[in-house]
N, CA, C and O of each residue as an XYZ file, in Angstrom:
260
protein
N       1.016     -1.232      0.114
C      -0.183     -0.150      0.218
C       0.579      1.413     -0.156
O       1.407      1.607      0.734
N       0.583      2.134     -0.772
C       1.224      3.407     -0.858
C       1.360      4.337      0.248
O       0.723      3.777      1.140
N       1.784      5.359      0.694
C       1.530      5.919      1.488
C       0.540      7.314      0.882
O       0.712      7.879     -0.198
N      -0.495      7.642      1.906
C      -0.795      9.089      1.392
C      -0.341     10.283      1.800
O      -0.133     10.343      3.012
N      -0.149     11.126      1.260
C       0.207     12.378      1.391
C      -1.056     13.553      1.346
O      -2.085     13.626      0.674
N      -0.533     14.310      2.257
C      -1.885     15.632      2.238
C      -1.533     16.376      1.310
O      -0.372     16.365      0.901
N      -2.253     16.981      0.920
C      -2.695     17.915     -0.527
C      -2.933     19.452      0.432
O      -3.119     19.395      1.647
N      -2.910     20.205      0.001
C      -3.137     21.438      0.310
C      -4.186     22.012     -1.153
O      -3.894     21.965     -2.348
N      -5.359     22.496     -0.540
C      -6.078     22.989     -2.024
C      -6.724     24.244     -1.168
O      -6.497     24.586     -0.007
N      -7.643     24.827     -2.194
C      -8.480     26.019     -1.752
C      -9.433     25.863     -2.237
O      -9.582     25.185     -3.254
N     -10.430     26.525     -1.555
C     -11.882     26.977     -2.317
C     -12.091     28.451     -2.106
O     -11.381     29.113     -1.349
N     -13.278     29.029     -2.933
C     -13.476     30.530     -3.166
C     -13.366     31.058     -1.496
O     -12.502     31.885     -1.205
N     -14.101     30.634     -0.668
C     -13.939     30.867      0.689
C     -13.015     31.315      1.303
O     -12.996     32.350      1.968
N     -11.758     30.185      1.031
C     -10.375     30.673      1.658
C      -9.512     31.546      0.980
O      -8.581     32.245      1.380
N     -10.145     31.315     -0.436
C      -8.858     32.593     -1.099
C      -9.512     33.830     -1.114
O      -8.863     34.789     -1.531
N     -10.805     34.025     -0.699
C     -11.467     35.467     -0.385
C     -11.014     35.501      1.020
O     -10.157     36.385      1.044
N     -11.101     35.158      1.831
C     -10.325     35.202      3.328
C      -8.829     35.614      3.238
O      -8.280     36.284      4.112
N      -8.210     35.161      2.113
C      -6.621     35.336      1.817
C      -6.546     36.666      1.501
O      -5.975     37.467      2.241
N      -7.124     37.008      0.366
C      -7.015     38.222     -0.147
C      -7.767     39.185      0.725
O      -6.979     40.128      0.803
N      -8.813     39.496      1.416
C      -9.026     40.324      2.315
C      -8.124     40.516      3.177
O      -8.103     41.683      3.565
N      -7.013     39.544      3.854
C      -5.927     39.689      4.872
C      -4.973     40.205      3.789
O      -4.501     41.234      4.273
N      -4.556     40.056      2.822
C      -3.734     40.947      1.790
C      -4.018     41.985      1.566
O      -3.134     42.837      1.482
N      -5.427     42.330      1.375
C      -5.762     43.933      1.320
C      -5.732     44.936      2.666
O      -5.499     46.140      2.553
N      -5.934     44.444      3.639
C      -5.699     44.921      4.955
C      -4.425     45.178      5.021
O      -4.048     46.350      5.022
N      -3.492     44.081      5.090
C      -1.710     44.334      5.305
C      -1.629     45.590      4.234
O      -0.902     46.499      4.634
N      -2.155     45.774      3.129
C      -1.577     46.603      2.007
C      -2.097     47.862      2.705
O      -1.329     48.823      2.702
N      -3.297     48.005      3.310
C      -3.932     49.163      3.931
C      -3.086     49.893      4.847
O      -2.804     51.091      4.826
N      -2.658     48.830      5.799
C      -1.869     48.566      7.156
C      -0.468     49.686      6.491
O      -0.177     50.870      6.664
N       0.021     48.740      5.821
C       1.190     49.477      5.551
C       1.534     50.405      4.590
O       2.684     50.783      4.364
N       0.548     50.765      4.032
C       0.799     52.031      3.104
C       0.074     53.178      3.827
O       0.290     54.327      3.443
N      -0.826     52.934      4.916
C      -1.912     54.014      4.995
C      -3.292     54.462      4.352
O      -4.175     53.648      4.080
N      -3.397     55.790      4.137
C      -4.200     56.322      3.021
C      -3.688     55.792      1.850
O      -2.596     56.110      1.378
N      -4.526     54.916      1.330
C      -4.221     54.975     -0.382
C      -5.758     54.508     -1.333
O      -6.855     54.212     -0.859
N      -5.465     54.558     -2.369
C      -6.620     54.162     -3.015
C      -6.644     52.901     -3.668
O      -5.692     52.150     -3.883
N      -7.861     52.754     -3.963
C      -8.343     51.489     -4.378
C      -7.333     50.859     -5.672
O      -6.739     49.783     -5.605
N      -7.311     51.547     -6.527
C      -6.369     51.655     -7.803
C      -4.828     51.485     -7.372
O      -3.935     51.221     -8.178
N      -4.631     51.678     -5.937
C      -2.945     51.775     -5.445
C      -3.276     50.024     -5.249
O      -2.706     49.141     -5.891
N      -3.907     49.897     -4.623
C      -4.121     48.356     -3.352
C      -4.243     47.445     -5.061
O      -3.587     46.409     -5.180
N      -4.934     47.844     -6.023
C      -5.267     46.535     -6.619
C      -3.504     46.287     -7.579
O      -2.973     45.238     -7.944
N      -3.074     47.598     -7.708
C      -1.395     47.521     -8.627
C      -0.841     46.626     -7.213
O      -0.629     45.416     -7.285
N      -0.694     47.225     -6.249
C       0.140     46.500     -5.142
C      -0.225     44.959     -5.292
O       0.499     44.180     -5.912
N      -1.077     44.694     -4.846
C      -1.361     43.235     -4.461
C      -1.696     42.160     -5.743
O      -1.719     40.931     -5.681
N      -1.970     43.112     -7.032
C      -2.055     42.099     -8.114
C      -3.993     41.568     -8.352
O      -4.602     41.001     -9.259
N      -4.373     42.112     -7.052
C      -5.655     41.724     -7.454
C      -6.357     42.606     -8.240
O      -5.767     43.625     -8.601
N      -7.523     42.422     -8.588
C      -8.324     42.964     -9.887
C      -9.024     44.186     -9.481
O      -9.132     43.968     -8.274
N      -9.432     45.039     -9.632
C      -9.965     46.188     -9.192
C     -11.521     46.090     -8.715
O     -11.960     46.733     -7.761
N     -12.422     45.044     -9.648
C     -13.360     44.604     -8.768
C     -13.165     43.748     -7.458
O     -13.889     43.877     -6.471
N     -12.240     42.966     -7.536
C     -12.131     42.077     -6.611
C     -11.304     43.169     -5.313
O     -11.186     42.683     -4.189
N     -10.895     44.287     -5.514
C     -10.845     45.090     -4.312
C     -11.918     45.979     -3.818
O     -12.260     46.118     -2.643
N     -12.413     46.571     -4.879
C     -13.661     47.169     -4.328
C     -14.703     46.238     -3.744
O     -15.499     46.670     -2.910
N     -14.737     44.803     -4.203
C     -16.021     44.236     -3.172
C     -14.805     44.359     -1.673
O     -15.179     45.115     -0.777
N     -13.734     43.787     -1.515
C     -13.570     43.499     -0.575
C     -13.480     44.959      0.666
O     -13.810     45.037      1.850
N     -12.958     45.819     -0.166
C     -12.829     47.356      0.424
C     -14.391     47.436      1.054
O     -14.566     47.744      2.233
N     -15.597     47.100      0.070
C     -17.106     47.424      0.405
C     -17.410     46.726      1.661
O     -18.133     47.399      2.394
N     -17.044     45.467      2.174
C     -17.315     44.283      3.065
C     -16.269     44.945      4.399
O     -16.530     44.754      5.587
N     -14.933     45.829      3.846
C     -14.316     45.822      5.176
C     -14.764     47.174      5.617
O     -14.410     47.512      6.746
N     -15.547     48.076      4.853
C     -15.961     49.301      5.323
C     -17.295     49.079      6.187
O     -17.533     49.731      7.204
N     -18.282     47.912      5.579
C     -19.441     47.760      6.015
C     -19.329     47.046      7.589
O     -20.221     47.161      8.429
N     -17.975     46.245      7.816
C     -17.733     45.546      8.620
C     -16.962     46.616      9.725
O     -16.483     46.037     10.700
N     -16.824     47.778      9.696
C     -16.261     48.595     10.334
C     -14.607     48.939     10.210
O     -14.095     49.873     10.826
N     -14.000     48.209      9.488
C     -12.500     47.936      9.299
C     -11.701     49.112      8.464
O     -10.528     49.482      8.525
N     -12.633     49.476      7.791
C     -12.457     50.639      6.619
C     -13.179     51.894      6.627
O     -14.106     52.227      7.364
N     -12.603     52.556      5.675
C     -13.700     54.019      5.872
C     -13.485     54.594      4.405
O     -12.411     54.467      3.816
N     -14.675     55.284      3.822
C     -14.469     56.146      2.733
C     -13.665     57.118      2.989
O     -13.535     57.651      4.091
N     -12.857     57.509      1.594
C     -12.405     58.746      1.194
C     -13.128     59.893      0.951
O     -12.552     60.922      0.596
């Protein structure tokens, strides 16, 4: 019998959580920044950044400029 190996996978929820942490870190490091800057720095699409920022603002973790 061959040994079983654990493989790490991802799903939309896991990657969404990761992307949110990436955006939060980008905001912390760069202080006041634009969504376009966040998209450029993180490599995420502008719509993804906009959705994440909307959630962060809704959760009280961000603010509009």
